[in-house]
C-alpha positions in Angstrom: 59.7 26.0 68.2 62.7 28.2 69.0 66.0 27.7 67.3 69.5 27.8 68.6 72.0 29.8 66.6 75.7 29.5 66.6 76.3 33.0 65.5 79.4 34.6 67.0 79.0 38.3 68.0 81.1 40.9 69.7 79.7 42.1 73.0 80.8 44.2 75.9 80.2 42.4 79.2 78.5 44.9 81.5 77.9 42.8 84.6 80.9 40.5 85.2 80.7 37.9 87.8 84.0 38.5 89.5 86.2 39.9 86.8 86.7 43.3 85.1 84.7 44.4 82.1 86.0 43.2 78.8 84.9 42.7 75.2 84.5 39.0 74.3 83.1 36.8 71.5 80.2 34.7 72.7 77.7 32.4 71.0 74.1 33.7 70.7 71.3 31.6 72.0 67.6 32.2 71.5 65.8 31.4 74.8 62.6 29.4 74.9 61.3 26.4 76.8 61.4 24.5 73.5 65.1 24.7 73.1 66.8 21.5 72.0 69.5 20.2 74.3 72.0 17.8 72.7 75.8 17.4 72.4 76.0 19.7 69.4 74.1 22.6 71.0 75.6 25.3 73.2 72.5 24.9 75.4 73.4 22.7 78.4 70.2 23.2 80.4 67.1 25.2 81.0 65.8 27.0 84.1 62.2 27.9 84.8 60.5 29.8 87.6 56.9 29.9 86.6 55.6 32.5 89.1 58.3 35.0 88.0 57.9 34.2 84.3 61.6 33.3 84.1 62.2 30.7 81.4 65.8 30.7 80.1 68.4 28.6 78.4 71.6 27.8 80.3 75.0 27.8 78.6 78.5 27.1 79.9 80.0 29.9 82.0 83.3 30.7 83.5 82.3 33.5 85.9 83.9 36.2 83.7 81.5 36.2 80.7 77.9 37.0 81.3 75.9 35.9 78.2 73.5 38.5 76.8 70.7 36.1 75.8 71.0 33.1 78.1 72.1 32.5 81.7 75.2 30.5 82.5 76.2 27.6 84.7 79.4 28.4 86.6 82.0 25.9 85.5 83.5 25.4 88.9 80.2 24.6 90.5 78.3 21.3 90.7 75.4 19.7 88.8 72.2 18.2 90.3 73.1 15.0 92.1 76.7 16.0 93.0 75.7 16.9 96.5 77.0 20.4 96.5 76.3 24.0 95.3 75.1 24.6 91.7 75.5 28.2 90.5 73.6 29.7 87.6 74.1 33.4 86.9 72.8 35.9 84.4 71.9 39.5 83.6 68.9 41.2 85.3 67.2 41.6 81.9 63.8 40.7 80.4 63.6 37.0 79.6 66.6 36.3 81.9 66.9 37.1 85.6 65.3 40.6 85.7 62.4 39.4 87.8 64.6 37.3 90.1 64.3 40.3 92.5 60.7 39.2 93.1 61.7 35.7 94.3 60.4 34.7 97.7 60.6 31.7 100.0 58.7 28.7 98.6 58.9 29.6 94.9 59.5 26.5 92.7 62.4 26.4 90.3 62.8 23.7 87.6 66.3 23.0 86.4 66.5 20.8 83.3 69.8 19.3 82.1 70.7 16.5 79.7 70.6 14.3 82.9 66.9 15.1 83.6 64.9 17.7 85.5 65.4 18.6 89.2 63.0 20.7 91.2 64.1 23.2 93.9 62.3 25.4 96.4 63.6 28.9 97.2 64.8 29.0 100.8 66.5 32.4 101.0 67.0 35.6 99.0 70.1 37.7 99.8 70.1 41.0 97.9 73.6 42.2 98.9 76.3 39.5 98.4 79.8 40.9 97.7 80.7 40.4 94.0 83.7 38.3 95.0 82.1 36.3 97.8 81.7 32.7 96.8 81.6 31.3 100.3 77.9 30.4 99.9 78.9 27.8 97.3 81.8 26.2 99.2 79.7 26.0 102.4 76.8 24.2 100.7 75.5 21.1 102.3 73.5 18.9 99.9 72.2 19.8 96.5 71.5 23.6 96.6 70.9 25.8 93.6 72.2 29.4 93.7 70.9 32.0 91.2 73.0 35.1 91.0 72.3 38.4 89.2 73.7 41.9 89.2 72.2 45.0 90.8 74.0 47.6 88.6 76.5 47.9 85.8 79.4 48.3 88.3 81.3 45.0 88.1 82.2 45.2 91.8 78.6 46.0 93.0 77.0 43.4 95.3 74.9 40.7 93.7 71.5 39.3 94.4 71.7 35.6 95.3 68.7 33.3 95.6 69.3 30.0 97.4 67.1 27.0 96.7 67.0 23.5 98.1 66.3 20.4 96.1 62.8 18.9 96.6 62.7 16.1 94.1 63.8 14.8 90.7 61.8 14.4 87.5 
């Protein structure tokens, strides 16, 4: 069983989602499918894409800080069941979103939150979305999941965005 640690460490954000590079304090999270999720934990969800061997904890995100050992839920986006776009972003690193580049139509994504587990199917992969383009979220119709990762260390480089549609609830 993995553990969640609340150790604060100093990191340099090398792939910002919309804001310049900065040094920030963030909580460390050890990623595993066995992570506990409760009100006292910084883990607010879990994402799994079995075919790509992606299995990561989700923590709160503000679009400026990219966690180094989890992925983040964009605070201004929805949650499953809200009827709009859900954004989860993270580094293109091992155990996070490194293999997101290999996503293809039909891949199954499981998104677990304190409210339950929702299942999504990849519908589109766009490798060159402008770093400051959030129109894909505001234009969302229905529950859609958007996974975003960087393509370089340049904070203004385009992003890879995977779009998935909800196919059922667990």
